[in-house]
N, C-alpha and C positions, 0 to 999 in steps of 0.2 A: 753315748749314754752308758753308764756303768750301773748295774743293778745287782743287788745281793739279797738273797732270802735265806734265813735260817731254815733248816729243814722242817721245823714245826710251825713256821709262820708263813703267811701269804701276803705280807706287806712289804713292798719294795722300799729300799733306801738308796738315795742317790749318792752312793759312795762306794769305794772299794772295800772288800772284806778285810777285816783285821787279819794279819798274817797268823796262821794257825795250821795245825795238822787237820786233815780231813776236809780241805777246801777243794771243791770241784768247780772249775771255771768253764762255763759253756760259751764258746767263742762262735758267734753267729756272723762274724765279719764277712764271710764268703757266702752267706745264705741268700738264695734268690728264689722268690716265690713266683716269679713270672711264668715259668713253664706250666704252672698249675692255674694260671689265670688270676693270680692274686698280686701281681706286680704293684708296687707302691703301698701295699698293706703289710709289708714285712714286719714292721714294728708290732702290729697287733697280733699277727700270727706267732711271732717269736714269744710274745708275752703269754699266749695260751700254751704253747709248747713248754715253755719254762715252768709255768705254774703247775702243769700236769706232772712234770718230772719231780718237782718239789713235793707234790702231794704223794707221789709213789714212795718217796724216801722220808716222809714226815714222821714215822715211828722212831727214827734213829737220830737222837739229839746231837751226836758228835759230828754229823755231816752238815757242812755248810755249802750251799750251792749258789753260785753267782753267775751272771752272764754279761756279755758285752755285745751290744748292737747299737749302732748309731747311723741312721740312714743319711743324715746331713753331713757328718764328718766321719767317713769310713776310715778304717785302719785299726788294727788290733791294739787294744790298751790292756796290757797284762797287769794283774794285781801284784802287789808286793808279797814277798814271802813264799812259802812252799805251797804248791797246789798241783792238782791233776788237771791237765788241759784237755778239754773235749772240743774238737774242731768239727763244726757242723757246716757242711757246704760241699757242693760239687758232685762229680761222678767218680766211680772207682777206677775208671780208665780202661776197663776190660769189657767191651760190649757183649751183652748176652749172659754174663755171669750173674748179674743182679746181686752184687755184694752191697748190702745196705749199711754196714758198719764194721769196724775192726778195732779191737783193743790191743794195746801193747802187750798185755799178758793177762793171765789169770792170777791175781795177787791175793792168795789165800791169807786171810786175817788182815789184809790191807797194810802190809809191812812197808810198801813203797808209796810214799806220798807225793811223788813227782812223776808218776806214770801218766798215761793218757789214752785217748781213743779218737777215732775219726768217724763221723756219721756222714755218709754220702747222701745228702738230703735231696739231690736231684735224681737219684737212681729210681725213685718210685715213678717219676715221669717217664723214664726210659722203659720201665716195666709195663705200665698201663696208665697213660696220662688221662684217659677218659674216666678212670675209676677214682683217681686221687685228685681230681679237680673239685672235690667236695671238702669244705673247710674242716668238718669234724673228722672225716676219714684221714685227711692229711695230717691234722694235728695229732690224732691218736697214733698213726704210723710213725711219725717222727719222734714223738715223745716216748713211745714204747721202745723204739730202736735206741734212743739215747739212754733210757733207763737200763736197757739190756746191756749195752756196752759198758756203762758205768758199773753194772753188776759184776762184769768180768774183772775189772780192776779193783773190785772189793772181794774177790774170791769165788764168785759164783760160776758154776759150770752149767752146761746145757741140761745135764741130767737132774740138776736140782729143780727143774721145772716139773718133774714127774710128780703127779699127785692125783687125788688126795692121798694122804698118808695111809698106808695099809694096803692099797691096791697093788703097789709094786711087788710086795711079797719077797720071797727069796728069788733073786734074778737068775736067769739062765745065762751063764757067762759066755762071752764071745759075741754078744749082740745086745742091742738095747733091750732091756726087759719090758719097757713100759712107755714107748712113744705114743701109744694110742689111748692113754688113760682118760678118764672122763673129765678131768680138770686140767690136764697138762697144758693144752694150748690156750687156756685162759690166763696162763702165767707168763710173766715177763721174760723169763729165760728160755721159753719155748722158741724154736727156730725151724728152719727148713728140715733139719734132721729129725725133728719130732712131728713132722707133717703139718706145720703151721700154714694155713691157707691165706689167700689174699684178704678175705673178709676178716679172718682172725687177726691178721696184722693191723687191720684198720679199726679193730675194736679197742675198747678201753680196758686193757689188761691190768693185772695186779700181781704182787708177789704172794706166792702161796706159802704154806707152812715150811716146807723144806728150804725154800729160798730164804725165808725169815731166819731160820737157824744160822745160816751162813752169814747173813748180814748182821745178826746179833754178835757173831764172833768178830766180824770186822769192826763192830762198835765197841769191842772190848768186853763183852758179856760172856766170857769163857774162862775156864780155869786151865792154865798152861803149866805143865809140870816139867821140871828138868829130869833128865834120865838118871835112874839109880845106878850106883856103881856096879852092882852085881844082881842081874835078873835074867840069868841064862837058862833057867829051868822053871818048871811049874812050881816047885817047892820054894823058889826064891823070887817068884813073880812080883813085879812092882805093882802095888795097889794104886789104881787111878780113881780118885774120888774128887768131889767138889762141885756137884751140881749135875745138870743135864748135859751141858756142853763141856767136854774135857778133852785135852790133847796133851801129847808129850813130844818133845823134840829129842831125837836120839840118833844113833848110828850103829851100823854093823861094822865092827872094826876087825873081826877075825873071820877068815874064810869059813863058811859053813855054819856059823853061829846063828842062833835065834834069840831074840829078845822076848821075854814073857811078861804079860800084863794081866792083872786080876781086876775083876769088876763085880760088885755086888748088885745083881739084877733080880727083879721079882717077876713071878709069873704074870703074864699079861703085858709086861713092858714091851715097847716096840723100839728096837735099837738099830741105828745106822752106823756103819763103820767105814772110814775111808783112810787110805794111806796116801800122803803127798810126798813125792820125791822128784820125779821127772816133771809131773804136771805143775803148771804155774811157774816153771823154773824155780821151784821152791828151794832146791839145792843145786843150782845150775853148775857149780864147780865140782860137785862130788855126789851125784845122784846114784841111786841103785835102781834096778828093776825089782820092785818089792812084791812080796806076796804075804798073805797072812792066813793063819789057821784059827778056827773057832772050836773051842773045847767046852763041853758042858760040865756041870758041877761034879760029875762022876769021873771026869777025865777022858771022856770019849771024844775023839776027833769027829766033828760033824762035817766039815768041809774045808777046802783050801781055796782062797780067792786070789786071782791074779789076772792082770790084763783086762781090766774093765773097758770094753770097747765104747769109745765116745770121742767125738771131735775134740772134746776139752778135757779128757782124762789121760789120753795116751796109754801108757802101760802100767799105770798105778792101779791098785786094787780098790774095790768098793763093794759093800754089802748094804742093800737098802731094806729097811723095814722088817728086820728079823723079829718075829713074834716070839718072845721068850716063853718057853713052855714050862719052866721049872725055876722056882726060887732057889738061889744059892750063889756060890762064888764061881763065876764064869771066867774063862781065860782066853786070851788072844796071844798068839805067837807070831812075831814078824821076822822075816828073813829076806835075803837078797839072792837073786838068781845070777850065777856067774856065766860068763860067755862059754866056758868049756862045757857046761851042762846044757846050754841052750844056744848052740852056735848060729842058728838062724834067726834068733831073736833080734828085733829092731830096738835098740836101746836109744832112748831120747830122740826118737825120730831119726835115727841113723847117726847121731853125734857120738854116742858111746861113752858110758861111764866106765869105772874101773872094771876090767874083765873078770875079776875074781868075785864080784858080787858084794864088795864092801863099799860103804858110803853112808850118806845121811838120809833121814826121812822124818816125817811127822805123822803120828797116828792120832786120828780124831774120832771120837765117838759121841753120838748124840742119843740120849735116852728119853723117849717120850713115855714117862712113867705112869703107872696106874695109881690112882689115889688109894689111900687106906680104905678098907672095906666099910668102916662105920660111916664114912662121909662121902662115899663114892657118888651116890645119887645127887646130893646137894652140889658137889664140886662139878659134876658133869653139867648140871643145869647152869651153874654160874659161868663155867668156862664157855659153854655154848653161847650164852647170852653176851659175854664179853667179845667172843670171836665175831659174832654176827654184828654187834654194834660197831666194833673196830673197823670191819670191812666196809660197813655202810658209811661210817664217818669218812673214810678215805675216798670212797666213791662219791659221797656228797661234796667233798672238797674239790674233787676233780670236776664233777659236773658243774659246779658253780663257776669254775674258771674257764669253761669252754664256751 
């Protein structure tokens, strides 16, 4: 049986998806529900898992999610065209590790449409068979793990689960700033490194605001700039504008140089900044160990950010939820650390980029902006209503499918 659902619909069609970008194919060929006491009911369980994953991704219209499971005629039936393969079944082969899933990569902005992930669906039985012999708990755990690994191949990292927005504040670099947040483990990108418990894995989780920003970028809702020819100083900084989600692809071509960028931010804005180079294999052939500096409108250096510790960020830098204290033109300077200045640095998990600190990177900023004062109260009420309604709608869709 071949089934496909557009991300905004919950009606199955008995045909393969039309060849297109952003197709995700859930392969349940090796899925076995017998360890949980549901042998012979795989088709019903698969339908519930699939519907839950589709509900999680329903806000993004460019993602098409299909699945393959046929209990009568087993064997993988691949769709035509380009797609990302999600293999759901079996154990990870390393007893005691309890690895529930693994993605090929963290594909920032979903640039690779032929990557994939594996979900070790039987691993929950090895972990605690008596707990996951419950239909809803098993469905939530497998759907959540599937949505999580799909999130990685759409650019999501574990720290994007941190939430709600604002509690992260200015992080203390060298460690997770916020694995214990009040909403973090309700979010789908939460994991063992954020303290996700067994009961939280079995809950019906959702994508939070920070995760939504990254998925919006994967869906194409982002302004991507080319690098300016000359922006090596504050006076010649490249202005990055074009909405709340903005990035630029660039490179450090001369040893010791810094690239400068300007942003028009307002008091009360909350800004997140990330640099991608080693992470996600974004520039696997020519990465750098990047750092960036933040300057206020008066030209004062506030801090330098490097080596954000996370399983999914490596040695790239990040700044979460900086509360802008002053309206004006803010600046970010990006540079690369060379081996000679940091001989003990682990570059690309030991693989090593150019020793002189030259290479490529992408700078991304997201601005959660403050409304104009005259309409602040009305907009806050409206946005709160939309946010609550939207979350309830997704929850309602998921509840109806389980």
